[in-house]
C-alpha positions in Angstrom: 13.3 32.3 3.1 10.3 31.1 5.0 9.0 33.5 7.4 6.1 32.5 10.2 4.2 35.6 11.4 1.5 34.0 13.2 1.5 30.0 14.2 -1.2 27.9 15.6 -1.4 25.0 18.1 1.1 22.5 17.9 1.1 19.0 16.8 1.2 17.7 20.1 -1.7 19.7 21.3 -3.6 18.8 18.3 -2.9 15.2 19.2 -3.9 15.8 22.8 -7.4 16.6 21.6 -7.8 13.3 19.3 -6.9 11.0 21.7 -9.5 12.5 24.4 -12.4 11.0 22.8 -11.5 7.7 22.3 -12.5 5.5 25.3 -16.0 7.4 24.7 -16.6 6.3 21.5 -15.2 2.6 22.4 -17.6 2.3 25.2 -20.7 3.4 22.8 -19.6 1.1 20.3 -19.6 -1.9 22.8 -23.1 -0.9 23.9 -24.5 -1.0 20.4 -22.8 -4.4 19.7 -24.0 -6.1 22.8 -27.7 -4.3 23.1 -28.3 -3.2 19.5 -31.4 -0.9 19.2 -31.9 0.0 22.9 -28.0 1.1 23.0 -29.0 3.3 20.3 -32.0 4.6 22.0 -30.4 5.3 24.9 -27.5 7.4 23.5 -29.9 9.3 21.1 -31.6 10.3 24.3 -28.5 10.8 26.4 -26.8 13.1 23.6 -29.6 14.6 21.4 -32.8 14.5 23.5 -34.2 12.6 21.0 -36.4 9.3 21.8 -38.8 8.8 18.7 -40.9 5.7 18.4 -38.6 4.8 15.2 -35.7 6.5 14.2 -36.4 5.7 10.7 -38.4 7.9 8.6 -41.7 6.8 7.2 -42.6 8.1 3.7 -45.2 10.2 5.0 -42.7 11.7 7.4 -40.3 12.1 4.3 -43.0 13.7 2.2 -43.7 16.1 5.1 -40.3 17.6 5.4 -40.0 18.1 1.6 -43.3 19.7 1.3 -42.2 22.1 4.0 -39.8 23.6 1.9 -40.2 26.7 -0.5 -40.0 25.7 -4.1 -37.2 28.0 -4.5 -35.8 25.9 -1.7 -36.3 22.9 -3.6 -35.0 24.0 -7.0 -31.9 25.2 -5.4 -31.0 21.6 -3.7 -32.3 20.3 -7.3 -29.8 22.6 -8.8 -26.9 21.7 -6.6 -27.7 17.9 -6.9 -27.4 18.0 -10.8 -24.2 19.6 -10.4 -22.6 16.8 -8.4 -24.4 14.2 -10.4 -23.2 15.5 -13.6 -19.8 15.4 -12.6 -19.9 12.0 -10.9 -21.2 10.7 -13.9 -18.2 12.0 -16.0 -15.9 10.5 -13.2 -17.8 7.4 -13.7 -17.5 7.1 -17.2 -13.8 7.2 -17.1 -13.2 4.4 -15.1 -13.4 1.1 -17.5 -13.5 -2.6 -17.7 -10.6 -4.0 -18.9 -9.5 -7.5 -20.7 -6.5 -8.1 -22.8 -4.8 -11.1 -23.9 -1.6 -10.4 -22.1 0.2 -13.7 -23.6 -1.4 -16.1 -26.6 -4.2 -17.9 -24.6 -4.0 -15.9 -21.5 -7.1 -13.1 -20.8 -6.9 -10.9 -18.0 -9.0 -8.3 -16.8 -10.9 -6.6 -14.2 -14.3 -5.1 -13.7 -15.3 -2.5 -11.7 -18.4 -3.4 -9.2 -20.0 -1.1 -6.9 -20.2 -1.9 -3.1 -23.7 -3.5 -2.2 -24.9 -1.0 0.7 -23.3 2.3 1.8 -24.2 4.6 5.2 -24.0 8.2 4.4 -23.7 10.3 7.4 -24.8 14.1 7.3 -23.8 16.2 10.4 -25.7 18.3 12.3 -24.2 20.4 15.2 -24.0 24.1 14.5 -25.1 23.9 10.7 -26.9 20.9 9.4 -24.7 20.5 6.5 -27.2 19.9 3.5 -24.5 19.8 1.0 -23.3 16.5 2.6 -26.5 14.6 1.6 -25.6 15.7 -2.2 -21.8 14.7 -1.8 -22.9 11.3 -0.2 -25.7 10.0 -1.4 -26.1 11.3 -5.2 -22.5 10.5 -5.8 -23.4 6.8 -4.4 -26.4 6.3 -6.4 -24.4 7.2 -9.6 -21.7 4.8 -8.5 -24.5 1.8 -8.6 -24.8 1.3 -4.8 -27.9 -0.9 -4.5 -28.8 0.1 -0.7 -28.1 3.6 0.3 -29.0 4.5 4.1 -28.6 8.1 4.8 -28.5 9.3 8.5 -28.5 12.9 10.2 -29.2 14.2 13.9 -31.9 16.0 14.7 -32.0 19.9 15.0 -34.1 21.4 17.5 -35.9 18.3 18.2 -37.0 17.3 14.8 -35.7 16.0 11.6 -34.0 18.9 9.5 -36.4 19.4 6.8 -34.1 20.6 4.3 -31.2 17.5 5.0 -34.2 15.1 4.5 -35.1 16.6 1.4 -31.8 16.1 0.2 -31.1 13.0 1.2 -34.9 11.8 -0.5 -33.9 13.7 -3.6 -30.7 12.4 -3.8 -32.0 9.0 -4.0 -31.6 7.3 -0.3 -33.6 4.3 0.4 -33.5 4.4 3.9 -33.4 7.8 5.9 -32.8 8.0 9.7 -32.8 10.4 12.0 -29.9 10.0 14.8 -26.4 11.3 15.0 -23.0 10.6 16.5 -21.3 7.8 17.3 -24.5 5.9 17.6 -25.7 6.4 14.1 -22.2 5.2 12.8 -22.4 2.3 14.9 -25.9 1.4 14.0 -25.3 1.4 10.1 -21.8 -0.2 10.5 -22.5 -2.7 13.5 -26.4 -3.5 12.7 -29.1 -4.0 15.1 -32.6 -6.1 15.3 -33.9 -3.2 12.8 -30.9 -2.0 11.0 -29.1 -4.2 8.5 -25.5 -3.4 8.5 -23.9 -1.8 5.6 -20.7 -2.5 4.0 -19.2 1.1 4.0 -19.4 4.3 5.8 -19.1 7.7 4.3 -19.5 11.3 5.1 -17.9 13.9 7.4 -18.7 14.5 11.4 -17.1 15.8 14.4 -14.2 14.4 16.5 -16.5 11.5 18.0 -17.8 10.4 14.3 -14.5 10.7 13.0 -13.0 8.3 15.8 -15.8 5.8 15.4 -15.1 5.3 11.6 -11.5 4.7 12.5 -12.3 1.9 14.9 -15.1 0.5 12.4 -12.4 0.6 9.6 -11.7 -2.9 8.5 -15.1 -4.3 9.6 -16.8 -2.0 6.9 -14.9 0.1 4.6 -14.8 4.1 5.1 -14.3 7.2 2.6 -11.6 8.7 5.0 -11.4 9.6 8.3 -12.3 13.7 8.1 -11.3 15.7 10.9 -11.6 19.5 11.3 -12.2 21.7 8.2 -9.0 23.2 7.1 -8.6 26.0 4.2 -5.5 27.2 2.9 -5.1 30.5 1.2 -2.3 31.0 -1.4 -1.9 34.7 -2.5 0.2 37.2 -3.8 -0.3 41.0 -4.4 -2.6 40.6 -7.1 -5.4 40.3 -4.9 -6.6 42.6 -1.8 -6.7 41.5 2.3 -10.5 41.5 2.0 -10.9 38.7 -0.3 -8.0 36.5 1.5 -9.5 37.3 5.0 -13.0 36.4 3.6 -12.0 33.3 2.4 -10.1 32.2 5.5 -13.1 33.2 7.9 -15.5 31.5 5.3 -14.1 28.4 6.5 -13.1 29.3 10.1 -17.0 29.6 11.0 -17.0 25.8 11.0 -15.9 25.0 14.4 -13.6 26.1 17.2 -10.7 24.2 15.7 -10.5 24.7 11.9 -7.1 25.7 10.8 -7.1 28.5 8.5 -3.8 29.8 6.9 -2.5 32.4 4.7 0.6 31.6 2.3 2.0 34.8 0.4 4.9 36.0 -0.9 3.7 39.7 0.4 4.4 41.0 3.6 2.4 43.8 3.2 -0.6 41.8 2.1 0.2 39.5 5.1 -0.3 42.2 7.7 -3.2 44.1 6.0 -5.2 40.7 6.1 -4.4 40.5 9.8 -6.2 44.1 10.0 -9.0 42.7 7.8 -9.7 39.3 9.6 -10.0 41.9 13.2 -12.4 44.1 11.0 -14.7 41.5 9.6 -14.4 39.5 13.2 -16.6 42.6 14.7 -19.5 42.1 12.2 -19.4 38.5 11.2 -22.5 36.9 12.9 -20.6 33.5 13.3 -17.8 35.4 14.9 -18.0 33.7 18.4 -17.0 30.5 16.3 -14.6 32.1 13.8 -12.6 34.2 16.1 -11.6 31.1 18.5 -10.3 29.3 15.3 -8.5 32.0 13.7 -6.7 32.9 17.3 -5.9 29.2 17.9 -5.6 27.6 14.7 -4.9 30.5 12.2 -1.5 30.9 10.6 0.2 33.3 8.4 3.3 32.1 6.4 5.6 34.4 4.1 8.0 33.1 1.6 10.0 34.6 -0.9 9.6 32.7 -4.0 6.9 30.3 -5.7 9.1 27.3 -5.2 9.1 28.3 -1.2 5.3 28.4 -1.7 4.5 25.4 -3.3 6.9 23.2 -0.9 5.1 25.0 2.0 1.7 24.1 0.7 2.7 20.3 0.0 4.2 20.4 3.6 0.4 21.8 5.1 -1.2 19.4 2.6 -4.7 21.0 3.4 -7.9 19.8 2.7 -8.8 22.8 0.7 -6.4 25.3 -1.3 -7.3 28.4 -2.5 -5.1 30.0 -5.1 -5.2 33.6 -6.0 -2.1 34.7 -7.8 -0.5 35.9 -11.2 -0.1 32.3 -12.1 -2.3 29.9 -10.7 -2.0 27.3 -13.0 1.9 27.0 -11.5 0.4 25.7 -8.4 -2.2 23.1 -10.2 1.1 22.0 -12.3 3.7 21.8 -9.0 1.6 21.3 -6.2 1.1 17.4 -4.8 -0.7 17.5 -2.0 -4.3 19.2 -1.5 -7.8 17.9 -1.3 -8.9 20.1 -3.7 -7.7 23.5 -5.5 -9.7 26.5 -6.3 -8.1 28.5 -9.0 -8.5 32.2 -9.2 -10.6 34.6 -7.3 -13.6 34.2 -9.1 -14.0 30.8 -7.6 -13.8 29.9 -4.0 -14.2 26.9 -1.2 -17.8 27.6 -0.9 -18.6 27.0 -4.2 -17.1 23.2 -3.7 -18.6 22.9 -0.5 -21.9 23.7 -1.7 -22.9 23.7 -5.1 -20.2 23.5 -7.8 -20.0 19.8 -8.6 -16.9 18.8 -7.1 -17.2 16.7 -3.9 -16.4 18.3 -0.5 -15.7 15.3 1.2 -12.2 15.8 1.3 -8.8 14.7 3.4 -7.9 16.5 6.6 -4.9 16.1 8.9 -2.3 15.6 6.0 -4.2 12.8 4.6 -3.9 14.6 1.5 -0.2 13.4 1.1 -1.7 9.8 0.3 -5.5 10.0 -0.7 -7.8 12.1 -2.7 -11.4 13.1 -1.6 -14.6 11.3 -1.7 -15.8 10.3 -5.3 -17.6 7.7 -7.4 -14.3 5.8 -7.4 -14.4 5.2 -3.6 -17.7 3.1 -4.0 -16.1 0.9 -6.7 -14.2 -2.4 -6.2 -11.8 -3.2 -9.0 -12.2 -6.9 -9.0 -9.5 -9.0 -11.2 -10.2 -12.2 -13.2 -8.3 -14.4 -15.6 -8.6 -17.1 -17.7 -6.3 -19.5 -19.7 -7.8 -20.7 -22.9 -5.5 -23.0 -24.4 -3.8 -26.3 -23.3 -0.2 -24.6 -24.5 -0.6 -21.6 -22.6 -1.6 -23.2 -19.3 1.5 -25.5 -19.7 3.5 -22.8 -20.2 2.7 -20.4 -17.3 2.4 -23.7 -15.2 6.0 -24.5 -15.8 7.1 -21.0 -14.7 4.6 -21.1 -11.8 6.1 -24.7 -10.5 9.5 -23.5 -10.5 8.7 -20.4 -8.5 6.9 -22.1 -6.1 9.8 -24.4 -5.5 12.0 -21.2 -5.0 9.5 -20.3 -2.1 9.2 -24.0 -0.8 5.5 -23.9 -1.4 5.2 -27.2 -2.7 1.2 -27.4 -2.6 1.1 -24.5 -4.5 3.6 -26.0 -7.1 1.5 -29.0 -7.2 -1.3 -26.7 -8.7 0.9 -25.9 -11.3 2.3 -29.4 -11.8 -1.4 -30.9 -12.2 -2.0 -28.6 -15.4 1.3 -29.4 -16.5 0.9 -33.1 -16.3 -2.7 -33.1 -17.6 -2.4 -30.1 -20.6 1.0 -30.5 -21.5 1.2 -34.3 -21.1 4.5 -34.1 -19.0 5.8 -36.5 -16.2 6.4 -34.4 -13.5 6.6 -36.4 -10.2 4.6 -35.0 -7.2 6.4 -32.2 -5.5 9.1 -32.0 -8.4 9.6 -29.3 -10.9 9.2 -29.3 -15.0 12.4 -29.8 -16.6 
């Protein structure tokens, strides 16, 4: 039996929060469409109190940011990027072009082509997410994207040096210091000084997510990322301190971060609540984490592993930390998750910052139908075909003509009939079908 010891906000409450930003985003995007650079400048001044002569950083400005970091900080950024790059290369190598002769004289194939240009957004807000530069820029570079724009809002009235350094070291071709909807809109729509991109990627706040949603179709997107989510699946092989730490480790992201404990131990469930209360008294970011835990924290107790898997798949969390006697059971049986973190020796922060998998992951139950950002998101799989012999063209053409007749698509059928007449030397009347 499944028992909910602590519940978070309802689906209706969450939906109300999501719809409240829609009109604001629509208005900003319309302004950018109509006025370009001047609208971007106005929005940047209004929302970020930021009015530089140019939002695009010069080479000298980028170099200044890089030089402001210590050698140790640069080494750490390079280490993290190397892990992301190495895994992305392995993933890229798994994506193969194919060409096969499916029938005598009929060749089918596909090529995997990178998109031409990508806008990589790196959030600012409470925490300038240096790691998002690795996840977006480095992965796009490995995929073979030829033009990579990177954008992030100013922090305390200036570009954040670590974010800019990470963008630069990751391989960004153009780096901009602006944020929010104005950054997303400028990259997707284009302005007098910014050429639009083919695709937008990267996490952000509710306004950024809504901007990506409204622009999807005009440009491609990775996914619509909502507030960070974490699910801890645990049994009595781990203690409350580890469960509480892993829950609060994500709850500090914002005021609306779902953090869920799923366990088959009622003792662990109650102990974790007490441990969370203890940690919130000493956690420097407790002002944020405590609100997320109060409003969005959940504790669910199950009796069986099967119930735990069923609940985990229903929740479809972005991050799933598994700490049980049989972690691989969840790897084998779970279907809906952004990323799994198996065993107490790993954790979500490793994936967020350094281990090498991508941290841009599906939220809001999107894990039911998509995975997260990876090299393949930047790749278009494009098919091609060629017919090498008269006999093959005639044979396929006869089938095609008759199938077109079933649908009543006469002009389509004539494309086939022309080949049957020319290469098969058959006397097929216009609009007719081969015998």
